[in-house]
N, CA, C and O of each residue as an XYZ file, in Angstrom:
752
protein
N      19.161     13.517     22.542
C      19.033     14.954     22.341
C      19.262     15.719     23.646
O      19.938     16.747     23.675
N      18.673     15.183     24.734
C      18.822     15.819     26.043
C      20.297     15.883     26.449
O      20.769     16.903     26.953
N      21.006     14.794     26.225
C      22.434     14.745     26.571
C      23.240     15.756     25.769
O      24.156     16.390     26.292
N      22.890     15.900     24.494
C      23.607     16.833     23.625
C      23.404     18.274     24.111
O      24.348     19.063     24.128
N      22.185     18.608     24.500
C      21.897     19.964     24.990
C      22.652     20.240     26.284
O      23.217     21.319     26.465
N      22.660     19.255     27.187
C      23.398     19.410     28.448
C      24.880     19.632     28.164
O      25.510     20.504     28.762
N      25.427     18.845     27.255
C      26.845     18.968     26.904
C      27.155     20.338     26.293
O      28.149     20.966     26.659
N      26.323     20.796     25.377
C      26.540     22.101     24.733
C      26.466     23.228     25.758
O      27.329     24.106     25.780
N      25.436     23.206     26.608
C      25.299     24.251     27.630
C      26.484     24.247     28.590
O      27.059     25.293     28.891
N      26.839     23.060     29.062
C      27.932     22.946     30.031
C      29.252     23.423     29.446
O      29.952     24.231     30.057
N      29.587     22.931     28.279
C      30.865     23.309     27.663
C      30.894     24.802     27.348
O      31.912     25.460     27.563
N      29.790     25.339     26.843
C      29.734     26.780     26.533
C      29.982     27.620     27.777
O      30.758     28.575     27.747
N      29.317     27.260     28.871
C      29.475     28.044     30.093
C      30.868     27.863     30.693
O      31.452     28.815     31.211
N      31.396     26.648     30.624
C      32.749     26.392     31.131
C      33.771     27.222     30.350
O      34.649     27.845     30.948
N      33.661     27.234     29.023
C      34.589     28.016     28.190
C      34.475     29.502     28.532
O      35.485     30.197     28.644
N      33.251     29.979     28.694
C      33.024     31.379     29.064
C      33.699     31.708     30.401
O      34.360     32.738     30.529
N      33.530     30.835     31.388
C      34.123     31.066     32.707
C      35.647     30.936     32.673
O      36.340     31.666     33.381
N      36.176     30.019     31.862
C      37.637     29.894     31.730
C      38.217     31.162     31.107
O      39.261     31.650     31.541
N      37.536     31.696     30.088
C      37.976     32.959     29.487
C      38.028     34.060     30.549
O      39.013     34.792     30.642
N      36.960     34.171     31.350
C      36.931     35.192     32.407
C      38.004     34.935     33.460
O      38.615     35.874     33.971
N      38.231     33.672     33.782
C      39.255     33.309     34.764
C      40.619     33.843     34.325
O      41.300     34.512     35.102
N      41.014     33.554     33.101
C      42.319     34.016     32.617
C      42.354     35.530     32.422
O      43.364     36.172     32.712
N      41.264     36.095     31.936
C      41.191     37.541     31.734
C      41.437     38.283     33.048
O      42.243     39.212     33.099
N      40.739     37.869     34.113
C      40.887     38.560     35.399
C      42.149     38.137     36.146
O      42.655     38.889     36.979
N      42.658     36.950     35.860
C      43.934     36.523     36.442
C      45.063     37.391     35.887
O      45.931     37.838     36.637
N      45.051     37.627     34.578
C      46.062     38.483     33.938
C      45.950     39.918     34.442
O      46.961     40.592     34.641
N      44.716     40.387     34.649
C      44.505     41.750     35.156
C      44.860     41.880     36.642
O      44.992     42.991     37.155
N      45.014     40.750     37.325
C      45.326     40.778     38.748
C      44.120     41.067     39.626
O      44.273     41.513     40.763
N      42.932     40.820     39.115
C      41.689     41.051     39.861
C      41.316     39.765     40.596
O      40.595     38.921     40.063
N      41.814     39.624     41.822
C      41.675     38.359     42.544
C      40.226     38.016     42.869
O      39.857     36.842     42.869
N      39.420     39.002     43.138
C      38.023     38.734     43.465
C      37.286     38.120     42.275
O      36.556     37.139     42.424
N      37.484     38.702     41.106
C      36.744     38.231     39.927
C      37.279     36.903     39.388
O      36.490     36.073     38.936
N      38.585     36.681     39.422
C      39.076     35.402     38.903
C      38.652     34.256     39.814
O      38.451     33.135     39.347
N      38.515     34.528     41.112
C      38.043     33.486     42.024
C      36.585     33.122     41.740
O      36.208     31.952     41.792
N      35.771     34.138     41.438
C      34.375     33.883     41.060
C      34.333     33.050     39.780
O      33.560     32.096     39.681
N      35.162     33.410     38.804
C      35.204     32.672     37.533
C      35.662     31.229     37.747
O      35.138     30.313     37.113
N      36.630     31.023     38.630
C      37.084     29.664     38.938
C      35.942     28.847     39.536
O      35.723     27.699     39.150
N      35.225     29.439     40.471
C      34.053     28.767     41.033
C      33.025     28.460     39.956
O      32.384     27.410     39.976
N      32.873     29.394     39.008
C      31.945     29.190     37.902
C      32.331     28.021     37.019
O      31.467     27.285     36.543
N      33.630     27.844     36.799
C      34.105     26.700     36.012
C      33.687     25.404     36.702
O      33.188     24.480     36.059
N      33.894     25.346     38.007
C      33.611     24.118     38.750
C      32.118     23.795     38.788
O      31.721     22.667     38.498
N      31.289     24.781     39.144
C      29.864     24.461     39.288
C      29.125     24.398     37.956
O      28.034     23.832     37.882
N      29.698     24.968     36.912
C      29.044     24.845     35.607
C      29.249     23.454     35.015
O      28.567     23.075     34.063
N      30.177     22.703     35.570
C      30.414     21.335     35.093
C      29.473     20.320     35.742
O      29.395     19.180     35.283
N      28.761     20.707     36.793
C      27.901     19.750     37.506
C      26.900     19.020     36.609
O      26.766     17.803     36.732
N      26.189     19.717     35.708
C      25.235     18.982     34.865
C      25.865     17.901     33.986
O      25.172     16.979     33.556
N      27.157     17.999     33.716
C      27.821     16.956     32.922
C      27.737     15.611     33.643
O      27.659     14.565     32.997
N      27.752     15.633     34.968
C      27.649     14.387     35.729
C      26.311     13.686     35.495
O      26.210     12.471     35.664
N      25.287     14.445     35.106
C      23.995     13.834     34.800
C      24.089     12.892     33.604
O      23.283     11.972     33.467
N      25.069     13.122     32.745
C      25.235     12.269     31.567
C      25.679     10.862     31.948
O      25.544      9.927     31.158
N      26.209     10.715     33.159
C      26.695      9.418     33.606
C      25.693      8.683     34.489
O      25.982      7.591     34.977
N      24.520      9.271     34.698
C      23.494      8.606     35.504
C      22.590      7.777     34.598
O      22.414      8.074     33.417
N      22.029      6.738     35.186
C      21.144      5.872     34.411
C      19.867      6.620     34.018
O      19.379      6.497     32.895
N      19.344      7.389     34.957
C      18.130      8.163     34.706
C      18.397      9.610     35.103
O      18.767      9.891     36.242
N      18.208     10.515     34.166
C      18.342     11.942     34.458
C      16.940     12.487     34.709
O      16.149     12.610     33.773
N      16.622     12.814     35.963
C      15.251     13.229     36.277
C      14.937     14.676     35.911
O      13.786     15.101     36.009
N      15.932     15.422     35.500
C      15.742     16.859     35.304
C      15.434     17.196     33.851
O      16.188     16.824     32.951
N      14.326     17.902     33.618
C      14.014     18.314     32.246
C      15.000     19.380     31.769
O      15.665     20.033     32.574
N      15.083     19.541     30.468
C      15.994     20.532     29.880
C      15.679     21.928     30.408
O      16.592     22.720     30.637
N      14.405     22.237     30.603
C      14.043     23.566     31.108
C      14.693     23.839     32.462
O      15.065     24.976     32.751
N      14.832     22.812     33.288
C      15.476     22.983     34.594
C      16.985     23.176     34.437
O      17.587     23.964     35.166
N      17.591     22.471     33.501
C      19.025     22.638     33.238
C      19.291     24.051     32.717
O      20.244     24.706     33.140
N      18.447     24.515     31.800
C      18.579     25.883     31.289
C      18.404     26.875     32.438
O      19.137     27.860     32.531
N      17.431     26.612     33.313
C      17.213     27.468     34.486
C      18.425     27.527     35.396
O      18.705     28.563     35.999
N      19.147     26.410     35.497
C      20.370     26.357     36.294
C      21.417     27.312     35.726
O      22.054     28.059     36.467
N      21.588     27.280     34.399
C      22.577     28.165     33.775
C      22.141     29.628     33.788
O      22.983     30.524     33.843
N      20.849     29.872     33.739
C      20.357     31.251     33.894
C      20.731     31.769     35.278
O      21.169     32.910     35.425
N      20.555     30.920     36.295
C      20.916     31.319     37.658
C      22.420     31.555     37.776
O      22.847     32.548     38.364
N      23.225     30.648     37.220
C      24.683     30.828     37.286
C      25.112     32.113     36.598
O      25.907     32.877     37.146
N      24.592     32.356     35.404
C      24.940     33.565     34.663
C      24.521     34.810     35.444
O      25.273     35.780     35.538
N      23.320     34.765     35.996
C      22.796     35.927     36.724
C      23.542     36.188     38.022
O      23.786     37.341     38.378
N      23.903     35.131     38.728
C      24.569     35.331     40.021
C      26.079     35.521     39.875
O      26.649     36.439     40.465
N      26.724     34.661     39.095
C      28.184     34.739     38.984
C      28.638     35.887     38.087
O      29.404     36.753     38.509
N      28.157     35.882     36.848
C      28.643     36.893     35.913
C      28.012     38.263     36.181
O      28.714     39.231     36.473
N      26.690     38.332     36.080
C      26.052     39.640     36.270
C      26.175     40.117     37.714
O      26.544     41.264     37.966
N      25.864     39.231     38.662
C      25.858     39.631     40.066
C      27.222     39.955     40.631
O      27.436     41.048     41.155
N      28.153     39.010     40.530
C      29.465     39.190     41.158
C      30.481     39.887     40.254
O      31.121     40.852     40.670
N      30.631     39.408     39.033
C      31.670     39.961     38.160
C      31.283     41.339     37.632
O      32.105     42.255     37.631
N      30.045     41.492     37.185
C      29.591     42.796     36.677
C      29.015     43.686     37.783
O      28.535     44.787     37.512
N      29.066     43.208     39.015
C      28.722     43.994     40.208
C      27.250     44.409     40.297
O      26.941     45.452     40.873
N      26.342     43.608     39.735
C      24.919     43.932     39.832
C      24.435     43.923     41.279
O      23.498     44.643     41.625
N      25.071     43.106     42.131
C      24.658     43.068     43.535
C      24.784     44.442     44.188
O      23.944     44.813     45.008
N      25.811     45.194     43.840
C      25.998     46.531     44.413
C      25.318     47.623     43.592
O      24.868     48.624     44.150
N      25.241     47.444     42.290
C      24.636     48.468     41.428
C      23.115     48.490     41.523
O      22.496     49.547     41.401
N      22.519     47.331     41.740
C      21.059     47.222     41.833
C      20.712     46.520     43.142
O      20.926     45.315     43.278
N      20.192     47.251     44.079
C      19.932     46.693     45.415
C      18.919     45.546     45.385
O      18.918     44.702     46.281
N      18.067     45.510     44.375
C      17.044     44.481     44.269
C      17.573     43.185     43.644
O      16.880     42.169     43.673
N      18.777     43.201     43.083
C      19.307     42.043     42.358
C      19.389     40.797     43.238
O      18.990     39.710     42.820
N      19.900     40.956     44.441
C      20.035     39.832     45.373
C      18.667     39.237     45.695
O      18.506     38.017     45.728
N      17.685     40.105     45.932
C      16.341     39.636     46.274
C      15.722     38.837     45.121
O      15.118     37.787     45.340
N      15.876     39.339     43.907
C      15.322     38.648     42.735
C      15.947     37.259     42.594
O      15.245     36.285     42.321
N      17.254     37.169     42.778
C      17.918     35.870     42.629
C      17.521     34.896     43.734
O      17.380     33.700     43.478
N      17.340     35.388     44.952
C      16.897     34.496     46.029
C      15.470     34.008     45.779
O      15.144     32.857     46.067
N      14.629     34.878     45.247
C      13.264     34.481     44.902
C      13.293     33.436     43.780
O      12.607     32.416     43.852
N      14.087     33.702     42.757
C      14.235     32.769     41.634
C      14.755     31.416     42.122
O      14.255     30.367     41.715
N      15.756     31.450     42.992
C      16.356     30.211     43.495
C      15.334     29.367     44.243
O      15.340     28.141     44.131
N      14.453     30.015     45.007
C      13.420     29.270     45.721
C      12.488     28.539     44.769
O      12.141     27.381     44.999
N      12.084     29.214     43.698
C      11.234     28.577     42.684
C      12.007     27.462     41.980
O      11.499     26.354     41.810
N      13.222     27.762     41.580
C      14.052     26.780     40.884
C      14.213     25.511     41.724
O      14.031     24.402     41.221
N      14.554     25.676     42.994
C      14.762     24.506     43.851
C      13.453     23.769     44.121
O      13.458     22.556     44.330
N      12.340     24.489     44.117
C      11.043     23.824     44.218
C      10.821     22.884     43.036
O      10.325     21.770     43.204
N      11.190     23.341     41.839
C      11.055     22.484     40.658
C      12.072     21.340     40.669
O      11.806     20.274     40.114
N      13.219     21.548     41.288
C      14.146     20.429     41.508
C      13.456     19.402     42.407
O      13.550     18.198     42.168
N      12.767     19.880     43.437
C      12.016     18.990     44.326
C      10.955     18.193     43.579
O      10.786     16.999     43.827
N      10.238     18.846     42.664
C       9.231     18.146     41.859
C       9.899     17.055     41.020
O       9.381     15.942     40.929
N      11.031     17.362     40.414
C      11.751     16.364     39.604
C      12.215     15.192     40.460
O      12.135     14.040     40.034
N      12.699     15.481     41.663
C      13.144     14.404     42.556
C      11.969     13.557     43.025
O      12.094     12.339     43.153
N      10.836     14.189     43.279
C       9.618     13.456     43.650
C       9.257     12.464     42.543
O       8.964     11.299     42.813
N       9.280     12.935     41.301
C       8.946     12.065     40.174
C       9.964     10.938     40.015
O       9.617      9.850     39.553
N      11.211     11.188     40.393
C      12.248     10.159     40.312
C      12.071      9.112     41.412
O      12.146      7.911     41.149
N      11.836      9.569     42.642
C      11.805      8.670     43.792
C      10.490      7.906     43.956
O      10.482      6.802     44.501
N       9.386      8.480     43.493
C       8.081      7.851     43.680
C       7.628      7.249     42.347
O       7.483      7.959     41.351
N       7.410      5.952     42.344
C       6.991      5.265     41.119
C       5.689      5.862     40.596
O       4.818      6.247     41.377
N       5.561      5.936     39.290
C       4.393      6.544     38.651
C       3.098      5.895     39.121
O       2.108      6.593     39.339
N       3.082      4.587     39.281
C       1.860      3.884     39.675
C       1.422      4.233     41.101
O       0.261      4.042     41.461
N       2.348      4.741     41.904
C       2.042      5.081     43.298
C       1.712      6.563     43.460
O       1.049      6.942     44.425
N       2.154      7.388     42.552
C       2.023      8.841     42.693
C       0.588      9.297     42.935
O       0.367     10.242     43.692
N      -0.387      8.648     42.310
C      -1.789      9.054     42.477
C      -2.282      8.818     43.901
O      -3.233      9.464     44.340
N      -1.649      7.903     44.622
C      -2.080      7.597     45.994
C      -1.353      8.424     47.050
O      -1.713      8.381     48.226
N      -0.348      9.163     46.646
C       0.403      9.997     47.589
C      -0.422     11.235     47.908
O      -0.970     11.872     47.008
N      -0.507     11.566     49.168
C      -1.244     12.758     49.591
C      -0.632     14.011     48.976
O       0.588     14.151     48.892
N      -1.508     14.917     48.550
C      -1.010     16.174     47.980
C      -0.222     16.971     49.017
O       0.626     17.788     48.660
N      -0.497     16.737     50.287
C       0.230     17.446     51.347
C       1.660     16.934     51.485
O       2.561     17.687     51.854
N       1.864     15.661     51.189
C       3.229     15.113     51.203
C       4.048     15.765     50.093
O       5.202     16.142     50.300
N       3.444     15.894     48.918
C       4.128     16.561     47.800
C       4.446     17.999     48.190
O       5.561     18.480     47.984
N       3.450     18.677     48.757
C       3.614     20.063     49.195
C       4.797     20.188     50.158
O       5.672     21.034     49.973
N       4.813     19.334     51.190
C       5.882     19.399     52.196
C       7.247     19.046     51.607
O       8.253     19.659     51.964
N       7.286     18.073     50.718
C       8.553     17.673     50.108
C       9.143     18.811     49.279
O      10.317     19.153     49.428
N       8.327     19.391     48.411
C       8.799     20.476     47.541
C       9.208     21.684     48.373
O      10.250     22.289     48.121
N       8.393     22.039     49.363
C       8.725     23.173     50.233
C      10.022     22.903     51.001
O      10.864     23.791     51.131
N      10.178     21.690     51.503
C      11.382     21.349     52.271
C      12.643     21.440     51.424
O      13.663     21.950     51.886
N      12.583     20.955     50.199
C      13.749     21.047     49.305
C      14.119     22.509     49.097
O      15.289     22.882     49.184
N      13.117     23.331     48.821
C      13.361     24.748     48.539
C      13.915     25.485     49.760
O      14.881     26.240     49.647
N      13.307     25.268     50.916
C      13.755     25.957     52.132
C      15.138     25.469     52.552
O      15.979     26.270     52.962
N      15.379     24.166     52.455
C      16.711     23.648     52.792
C      17.782     24.221     51.876
O      18.881     24.539     52.330
N      17.473     24.355     50.592
C      18.434     24.957     49.660
C      18.702     26.409     50.037
O      19.836     26.879     49.945
N      17.666     27.113     50.457
C      17.826     28.508     50.883
C      18.737     28.603     52.101
O      19.628     29.451     52.151
N      18.517     27.743     53.067
C      19.342     27.751     54.279
C      20.789     27.384     53.938
O      21.724     28.023     54.421
N      20.970     26.360     53.108
C      22.331     25.972     52.719
C      23.034     27.092     51.960
O      24.239     27.286     52.118
N      22.288     27.832     51.135
C      22.875     28.963     50.414
C      23.338     30.030     51.393
O      24.399     30.624     51.198
N      22.568     30.281     52.434
C      22.961     31.277     53.432
C      24.191     30.820     54.212
O      25.037     31.639     54.572
N      24.295     29.527     54.474
C      25.500     28.986     55.117
C      26.698     29.194     54.190
O      27.776     29.584     54.639
N      26.504     28.932     52.897
C      27.561     29.167     51.901
C      27.993     30.633     51.914
O      29.189     30.924     51.908
N      27.031     31.559     51.931
C      27.369     32.986     51.967
C      28.141     33.338     53.242
O      29.116     34.088     53.200
N      27.700     32.794     54.361
C      28.371     33.065     55.634
C      29.810     32.565     55.606
O      30.735     33.287     55.978
N      29.993     31.314     55.159
C      31.347     30.748     55.111
C      32.214     31.468     54.086
O      33.412     31.648     54.302
N      31.612     31.882     52.968
C      32.351     32.653     51.965
C      32.844     33.971     52.531
O      33.981     34.372     52.285
N      31.985     34.646     53.292
C      32.389     35.906     53.926
C      33.451     35.681     54.991
O      34.361     36.492     55.162
N      33.323     34.582     55.694
C      34.261     34.272     56.764
C      35.662     34.006     56.220
O      36.658     34.353     56.855
N      35.732     33.390     55.043
C      37.034     32.969     54.527
C      37.562     33.772     53.338
O      38.776     33.871     53.159
N      36.667     34.350     52.516
C      37.145     34.992     51.287
C      36.746     36.457     51.143
O      37.584     37.347     51.293
N      35.468     36.714     50.852
C      35.088     37.997     50.268
C      34.643     39.092     51.228
O      34.982     40.257     51.017
N      33.919     38.767     52.242
C      33.325     39.743     53.165
C      32.274     40.621     52.487
O      31.976     41.710     52.978
N      31.714     40.172     51.380
C      30.696     40.965     50.679
C      29.409     40.195     50.414
O      28.433     40.785     49.949
N      29.377     38.916     50.690
C      28.202     38.123     50.342
C      27.006     38.436     51.235
O      25.864     38.390     50.776
N      27.248     38.748     52.475
C      26.176     39.096     53.404
C      26.373     40.529     53.867
O      26.499     40.803     55.060
N      26.395     41.421     52.914
C      26.715     42.816     53.236
C      25.736     43.435     54.221
O      26.092     44.369     54.939
N      24.518     42.935     54.265
C      23.537     43.477     55.197
C      23.480     42.725     56.507
O      22.620     43.006     57.342
N      24.375     41.778     56.704
C      24.417     41.017     57.945
C      23.161     40.190     58.163
O      22.647     39.565     57.235
N      22.674     40.190     59.394
C      21.522     39.388     59.768
C      20.267     39.790     58.993
O      19.471     38.931     58.612
N      20.090     41.081     58.762
C      18.912     41.550     58.023
C      18.909     40.979     56.609
O      17.879     40.497     56.140
N      20.045     41.029     55.931
C      20.156     40.466     54.585
C      19.841     38.975     54.596
O      19.109     38.485     53.736
N      20.386     38.264     55.561
C      20.156     36.827     55.669
C      18.676     36.524     55.856
O      18.133     35.633     55.203
N      18.024     37.262     56.745
C      16.607     37.010     57.002
C      15.748     37.334     55.782
O      14.825     36.582     55.472
N      16.024     38.424     55.091
C      15.283     38.733     53.856
C      15.477     37.623     52.823
O      14.524     37.206     52.165
N      16.703     37.154     52.688
C      16.990     36.092     51.726
C      16.221     34.817     52.069
O      15.660     34.170     51.184
N      16.196     34.462     53.345
C      15.476     33.261     53.770
C      13.976     33.431     53.553
O      13.306     32.507     53.089
N      13.452     34.597     53.883
C      12.019     34.855     53.680
C      11.661     34.766     52.198
O      10.652     34.159     51.841
N      12.474     35.364     51.338
C      12.209     35.294     49.893
C      12.273     33.858     49.378
O      11.440     33.447     48.570
N      13.260     33.099     49.846
C      13.361     31.694     49.454
C      12.170     30.887     49.931
O      11.696     29.997     49.225
N      11.677     31.195     51.137
C      10.506     30.488     51.667
C       9.243     30.841     50.890
O       8.440     29.962     50.578
N       9.064     32.119     50.577
C       7.867     32.541     49.838
C       7.837     31.896     48.452
O       6.814     31.351     48.037
N       8.954     31.961     47.747
C       8.975     31.372     46.402
C       8.879     29.848     46.461
O       8.272     29.231     45.587
N       9.473     29.243     47.483
C       9.328     27.804     47.675
C       7.888     27.434     47.995
O       7.384     26.412     47.528
N       7.232     28.264     48.789
C       5.825     28.052     49.128
C       4.953     28.124     47.875
O       4.057     27.299     47.692
N       5.210     29.097     47.024
C       4.446     29.216     45.773
C       4.625     27.978     44.892
O       3.663     27.486     44.303
N       5.850     27.482     44.806
C       6.108     26.288     43.999
C       5.464     25.059     44.635
O       4.959     24.188     43.926
N       5.479     24.983     45.962
C       4.848     23.859     46.659
C       3.332     23.874     46.444
O       2.726     22.822     46.244
N       2.724     25.052     46.483
C       1.283     25.165     46.214
C       0.990     24.728     44.780
O       0.034     23.995     44.527
N       1.814     25.182     43.856
C       1.673     24.774     42.450
C       1.741     23.250     42.331
O       0.911     22.643     41.656
N       2.722     22.634     42.982
C       2.893     21.180     42.875
C       1.717     20.438     43.492
O       1.323     19.378     43.005
N       1.158     20.988     44.559
C       0.021     20.360     45.220
C      -1.223     20.447     44.327
O      -1.967     19.475     44.199
N      -1.440     21.594     43.723
C      -2.621     21.801     42.875
C      -2.530     21.021     41.562
O      -3.551     20.609     41.011
N      -1.318     20.822     41.066
C      -1.124     20.160     39.770
C      -0.610     18.728     39.940
O       0.034     18.185     39.042
N      -0.893     18.131     41.072
C      -0.350     16.812     41.399
C      -0.547     15.792     40.278
O       0.382     15.054     39.950
N      -1.724     15.740     39.697
C      -1.996     14.739     38.661
C      -1.190     14.993     37.391
O      -0.910     14.059     36.639
N      -0.816     16.241     37.145
C      -0.135     16.582     35.894
C       1.374     16.728     36.057
O       2.066     17.107     35.112
N       1.888     16.429     37.251
C       3.335     16.522     37.443
C       3.950     15.444     36.629
O       5.173     15.303     36.615
């Protein structure tokens, strides 16, 4: 059932992005068709989970991934929410920090055997989840910087201030998820 849901979500989003790719390619809108092309590529990532022996990610996390893609690629970039709503970028960076924290929880459950999990210090879980979230935030900012350097010049429109706000939001939301994981250690 899990595989079927992943396949349906992935194919649906890929078809949606391919439609947008051709629509904006025909219109000659180079900025938007490039975003759609990127969307085609990254929306296919969950399909690779179908080829793994163990998929550590719950369906809720996969759905959360597509919510983020839809919100950032389609609403944010293609529908211009980043410029129309100044708070849009902040909300997505906050969401991404929480999302990546839950990716960290899933990876913890994958890497640490169930019989050992009760003996792991709650602080180790806290640090692991926080580290995953903060590292993802930093890597996202590197992606924005390189994207501006080579393609769009709009990803870091606020320069250093925008970058620092984004990192702070990612850290705060990652911290909240790390606290959650530490407090709920037995029920992870």
